C-alpha positions in Angstrom: 122.8 113.6 -39.7 125.7 114.5 -36.8 123.7 116.2 -34.5 126.6 117.2 -31.7 129.3 115.5 -30.2 129.2 115.9 -26.5 133.3 114.8 -24.4 133.6 114.0 -20.8 137.5 114.1 -19.3 138.9 112.6 -16.1 139.2 114.8 -12.8 143.0 114.8 -13.3 144.4 117.1 -15.6 148.4 116.5 -16.0 151.1 118.8 -17.4 153.3 116.7 -19.9 156.2 117.7 -17.9 155.0 116.5 -14.9 154.0 113.5 -16.7 157.6 113.2 -17.7 159.0 113.5 -14.5 156.6 110.9 -12.8 158.0 108.1 -15.5 161.3 109.0 -15.2 160.8 108.1 -11.6 159.5 104.7 -12.4 161.0 103.7 -15.8 164.2 105.6 -16.2 167.2 103.1 -14.3 169.8 104.2 -16.8 170.3 108.1 -18.2 169.8 106.6 -21.8 166.2 105.5 -20.6 165.8 109.1 -19.0 167.2 110.7 -22.3 164.8 108.5 -24.5 161.8 109.6 -22.4 162.7 113.3 -22.1 162.6 113.1 -26.3 159.4 111.4 -26.6 157.9 114.4 -24.1 159.7 117.2 -26.3 158.4 115.8 -29.4 155.1 114.7 -28.4 153.0 118.3 -29.2 151.2 117.2 -26.3 150.9 120.1 -23.1 148.3 118.6 -21.1 146.6 115.0 -20.5 143.8 113.8 -18.6 143.9 110.6 -16.6 141.4 108.3 -13.9 144.8 107.7 -11.9 145.7 110.1 -9.4 149.5 109.3 -9.5 150.4 112.7 -11.4 148.9 115.1 -8.8 150.7 116.0 -6.3 148.1 116.5 -3.5 146.6 113.0 -4.0 147.2 111.0 -0.9 145.6 107.8 -2.9 147.7 106.1 -5.6 146.9 103.6 -8.2 150.6 102.5 -9.0 152.3 103.1 -5.5 151.7 101.8 -2.3 153.3 102.9 1.1 155.8 105.2 -1.2 156.7 102.1 -3.1 156.1 101.8 -6.7 153.7 98.7 -7.7 152.6 96.8 -10.5 148.9 96.2 -9.9 147.4 93.3 -11.6 144.8 93.1 -14.8 142.2 92.6 -12.5 142.3 95.6 -10.3 142.9 97.6 -13.5 139.8 95.8 -14.9 137.8 97.0 -11.6 138.7 100.8 -12.4 137.9 100.8 -15.7 134.3 99.4 -15.1 133.9 102.3 -12.5 135.3 105.3 -14.7 133.9 104.0 -18.1 130.5 103.8 -16.5 130.7 107.4 -15.0 132.2 109.5 -17.9 130.1 107.7 -20.6 126.7 108.3 -18.3 128.3 112.0 -17.9 128.4 112.3 -21.8 125.4 111.0 -22.7 123.0 112.7 -20.3 124.3 116.0 -21.3 124.2 115.3 -24.7 120.2 114.1 -24.3 120.0 116.9 -22.0 120.8 119.9 -24.4 119.0 118.4 -27.4 116.1 117.8 -25.3 115.9 114.2 -26.5 113.8 111.8 -24.9 116.1 108.5 -24.2 112.9 106.5 -25.3 113.8 107.6 -28.8 117.0 106.0 -29.2 116.7 102.9 -31.3 120.4 102.5 -31.7 123.2 102.2 -29.4 126.8 101.6 -30.3 129.5 101.5 -27.5 133.3 101.7 -28.2 136.1 100.8 -26.2 139.4 99.0 -26.3 140.9 99.3 -22.8 139.1 97.3 -20.7 136.0 94.7 -21.0 133.3 93.8 -18.4 129.9 92.3 -19.0 127.3 92.9 -18.9 128.7 95.6 -20.3 128.4 99.5 -21.1 125.4 99.1 -23.4 123.4 97.4 -20.5 124.7 100.3 -18.0 123.6 103.1 -20.2 120.2 101.5 -21.0 119.6 100.8 -17.4 120.9 104.3 -16.0 119.3 106.4 -18.7 116.3 104.5 -19.2 116.9 103.7 -22.9 114.2 101.6 -24.7 114.8 97.8 -23.6 115.0 96.7 -27.3 117.2 99.3 -28.5 119.7 97.5 -31.3 123.1 97.6 -29.7 126.4 97.1 -30.8 129.9 97.0 -29.0 133.0 97.5 -30.6 136.3 96.4 -28.9 140.0 96.3 -29.8 139.7 97.8 -32.7 141.9 100.6 -31.6 142.1 104.2 -32.2 140.0 103.5 -35.7 136.9 102.3 -33.7 135.1 105.1 -33.5 134.8 105.4 -37.4 133.9 101.6 -37.8 131.2 102.6 -35.7 130.3 105.2 -38.2 130.0 102.5 -40.8 126.9 101.2 -38.5 125.6 104.8 -38.0 125.6 104.8 -42.1 123.6 101.3 -42.6 121.2 102.6 -39.9 120.6 105.8 -41.6 120.4 104.2 -45.3 118.1 101.6 -43.7 115.7 103.5 -42.2 112.3 103.0 -43.6 110.3 105.8 -45.4 109.3 108.2 -42.7 110.8 106.4 -39.8 112.8 108.4 -36.7 116.3 106.5 -36.2 118.1 108.0 -33.5 121.6 106.4 -32.8 124.0 107.2 -29.8 127.9 106.3 -30.7 129.9 106.4 -27.3 133.4 105.9 -27.3 135.5 105.5 -23.8 139.2 105.0 -23.5 141.1 104.5 -20.3 144.6 104.1 -21.2 146.7 104.9 -18.2 145.1 101.8 -16.6 148.0 100.1 -18.7 150.9 101.9 -17.5 153.7 99.6 -18.5 157.3 100.6 -16.9 159.8 97.9 -18.4 161.9 100.8 -20.2 161.5 99.4 -24.3 160.5 102.3 -26.9 156.8 100.9 -27.3 156.2 101.5 -23.7 157.8 105.1 -23.7 156.2 106.3 -26.7 152.7 104.6 -25.5 153.1 106.3 -21.5 154.3 109.9 -23.1 151.1 110.1 -25.7 148.2 108.2 -24.4 145.1 109.9 -22.2 142.0 109.0 -21.1 138.4 110.3 -22.2 135.1 109.6 -23.3 132.7 111.2 -26.1 129.1 110.6 -27.1 127.9 111.4 -30.4 124.2 111.9 -31.4 122.9 111.2 -34.9 119.3 111.2 -36.2 117.5 111.8 -39.6 114.7 114.1 -37.3 113.8 117.4 -38.5 113.1 118.1 -35.1 116.7 118.4 -34.1 118.3 120.2 -37.3 118.2 123.7 -36.1 121.6 124.6 -37.8 124.2 123.1 -40.9 124.9 119.4 -39.9 127.4 116.9 -40.9 125.7 113.8 -42.8 128.1 110.6 -43.3 127.9 109.9 -47.4 130.5 107.2 -47.2 132.8 105.0 -45.2 135.6 102.9 -46.2 138.1 100.6 -44.6 141.7 100.0 -45.4 143.7 96.9 -44.3 147.7 97.4 -45.4 149.2 93.9 -46.0 152.4 92.8 -44.0 151.8 95.5 -41.2 150.8 93.5 -37.9 154.2 94.4 -36.3 153.3 97.9 -36.1 150.3 98.4 -34.1 148.7 96.1 -31.6 148.5 94.8 -27.9 147.8 91.3 -25.7 146.2 91.0 -22.6 149.1 90.3 -19.8 149.0 89.5 -16.1 149.4 93.5 -15.8 147.4 95.1 -17.6 147.2 95.0 -21.7 151.0 95.1 -23.5 151.3 97.9 -26.4 153.6 97.2 -29.2 153.6 100.8 -31.0 156.4 101.0 -33.8 158.3 104.1 -34.2 157.9 103.4 -38.2 154.3 104.5 -38.3 154.8 107.9 -39.4 156.9 106.5 -42.4 154.5 104.0 -43.4 151.4 106.5 -42.9 153.3 108.9 -45.1 154.2 106.3 -47.8 151.6 103.8 -48.1 148.2 105.2 -46.1 148.5 109.0 -47.7 148.4 107.5 -51.5 145.9 104.9 -50.1 143.5 108.3 -49.0 144.2 110.1 -52.5 143.1 106.9 -54.3 139.7 107.0 -52.1 139.0 110.4 -53.3 139.9 109.4 -56.8 137.3 106.5 -56.7 134.6 108.9 -54.9 134.7 111.4 -57.7 136.2 114.1 -55.3 139.2 116.4 -55.5 141.2 116.8 -52.0 141.2 120.4 -52.5 137.3 120.1 -52.2 137.4 119.0 -48.7 137.5 122.2 -46.2 137.7 120.3 -43.1 139.9 117.6 -41.9 139.5 115.5 -38.7 142.6 113.6 -38.5 143.7 111.0 -35.6 146.1 112.7 -33.3 148.2 109.6 -32.7 151.0 111.6 -32.0 152.9 115.0 -33.4 154.5 112.9 -35.5 151.7 111.1 -37.5 150.2 114.1 -37.7 153.4 115.4 -39.5 153.5 112.8 -42.3 149.5 113.4 -42.5 150.3 117.3 -43.0 152.9 116.8 -45.7 151.6 113.7 -47.2 148.2 115.7 -47.8 149.8 118.9 -48.3 147.5 120.4 -45.7 147.6 123.9 -44.1 148.3 124.8 -40.5 144.7 125.9 -40.3 143.4 122.7 -41.6 145.6 120.9 -39.1 144.9 122.9 -36.0 141.5 120.9 -35.0 143.7 117.7 -34.6 146.9 119.4 -33.1 144.3 121.2 -30.9 143.2 118.0 -29.3 146.4 116.5 -29.2 148.1 119.3 -27.6 145.1 119.7 -24.7 144.4 115.7 -24.2 147.0 113.5 -25.9 145.6 110.7 -27.6 142.7 109.2 -25.8 142.5 106.1 -28.6 139.1 105.7 -30.5 137.8 108.8 -28.6 140.2 111.1 -30.0 138.7 111.6 -33.5 135.7 112.5 -31.5 136.8 115.0 -29.7 138.5 116.5 -33.3 135.0 116.2 -34.5 133.3 118.5 -31.7 136.5 120.9 -32.1 135.4 121.5 -35.9 131.9 121.5 -35.0 132.1 124.3 -32.1 135.0 126.7 -33.8 134.1 126.3 -37.5 130.9 127.7 -39.6 129.6 124.7 -41.6 127.6 125.6 -44.8 125.5 123.4 -46.5 127.6 121.0 -49.0 130.8 121.4 -47.0 133.3 118.4 -47.3 134.5 117.0 -44.1 137.1 114.4 -44.1 137.8 111.9 -40.8 140.7 109.7 -41.0 142.1 107.1 -38.1 144.6 104.2 -37.7 144.0 100.9 -36.2 145.5 97.6 -35.2 146.4 95.5 -38.6 147.4 98.3 -39.6 144.1 99.6 -40.4 143.0 102.8 -41.9 139.5 103.9 -41.4 137.7 107.2 -43.4 134.5 108.5 -43.2 133.2 111.3 -45.7 130.7 113.8 -44.0 128.8 116.8 -46.0 127.3 119.6 -44.7 123.4 119.6 -44.8 
């Protein structure tokens, strides 16, 4: 059962309008570029985003991408140093709060899944969480990296396997922890990919608790009943990134919404058919808020109502695209704002580099 999700956001909350002006200062050496940035901002569906860097805050004296009044391009090393600092802080905050709310003894956690694609260090987040939160030294650990916005649903595959493999009355408690710090990879070369990435991506962390313990079941929860993975042929050029000398270099095609509408939606409908489920039976939808155009494609292709789209659009509006953490923010929104009843179905969908689609079907129990 998915017991609960707790999120953690960085301290710097930036209006999209402010981020737009800051990016134009750094990127718009020509009027045409400024117009492209304005258009990307206007059509983003985002009002505010959270960042670990203070550059979008007027009163902040310290800046990450400025020094002595001049704009700079920090190398990958200082970006990864910031990643290590903030990823530890945000994940610890989310997990501590989650365990405290549900009065879970850290020693009872027997599975730990950490997820991130915006940074690396070793020993990693698993090592840090085990030591800082006193998790068992023999906890089973898995780290999922470089799988992009779909990575948390890849983690759901592991959760489902852990639950299915639990022996008899064995108590299984799994922590799934995602953190993404996209702002640490700002690229200011005025390309379409960079403009789009700079106008939608944000920072955030989330921790989810899964358990088969009856002691934690005080209300109706969601249980993962099926997960599916799809890799689309000849699609690698639509989404991906490389490690560069100045952070990670993103490739994000403007063709993604069209690909999702034409290829992903039919695949998703076939998944439902194979499972013997009618689309109309699904009451809640957790769709990755990759951008307004992507949500529009799913909205139209799946013929969903505005109300069904609201959790995903609200997360996009208030937080932006936090890569793998975003789907957990959407699921949290559903858990907090909807009354889930027994047997209610929820479908979670996210997309990653490849192009890949990850799908998880959950049922109220």
